[in-house]
N, C-alpha and C positions, 0 to 999 in steps of 0.2 A: 430451210432450217440446217444448221451444220450437224454433221454426223457425231454422235456422242461415243468417242473412243474410249473414254474412261469407263463407261458402262460396258462396253465390249470387253475391255481388259478384266473387269470384274467377273464377267460371265466366263471368260477363258479359265481364270483361277478357280471359280466355283466348279465348273466341269471337270478340271483336272483333279480338284479334291475328291468329287463325286467318283470319278473312275478309279482314283487310288483307293478309295473306301471299298468300293465294289470289289476290288481285287485283293482286300485284306491287307494292304500295305500300309506302313507308317511312313510319315515324311522322312524319317531317318533311313528307311529301307530304300526309298527312291534316291535320297541324297547319296548313299553309299554306291549305288549303281552308276551314278553321275559323277562320282568323285568330287562331290561338293559337300559343304556343311548343310545340315538341316535347315538352318536359317535361309538358305538359297531357295529351297522348295517353299518354305513358309512365305517368303516374300513374293513369289510368283503366284501361289495360291490366294494371297491376300491382295493382289494386284498393287503391291508396293514397288514391285520390280517387273518391267516388261520383258517377255521372253521373244527374242526375234525367232525368225522361221527356223534356223538350225538348232537353236535351244529347244524350241517346241518340239521339234522332231525328236531330239534326244530325250526329253521328258517323256514324251508318248511311248517311246521305245522302252524306257525304264518302266513305265507302267503297263507294258505289254499290250499296247493299243496302237494300230496303224494310224499315221497321221491323217490320212485320207478319212478313216473312220471317225477320228476324232472331230475334223472339221465337219463331217456330216452330222454328227450329233450337235455341234454347235449351231449349225445352220437350222436344224430341226427346232430348235428352241428360239429362234429369231422372233 
């Protein structure tokens, strides 16, 4: 059976949103740290836009979470 990457992208977005909310940040706060519009963060969280590894690392940094810790949390919920 083929791997469902769409489901994984949705899970990445959901986890990013969860981490952002845990840290009391708004999408606009993260976007400002990234030098991007708020819609950029929204599209990643909603899985409308895929984040490549460097982008994901930057988003994690803006959220105050280490990329390795983010991946660990992602894998825990597999």
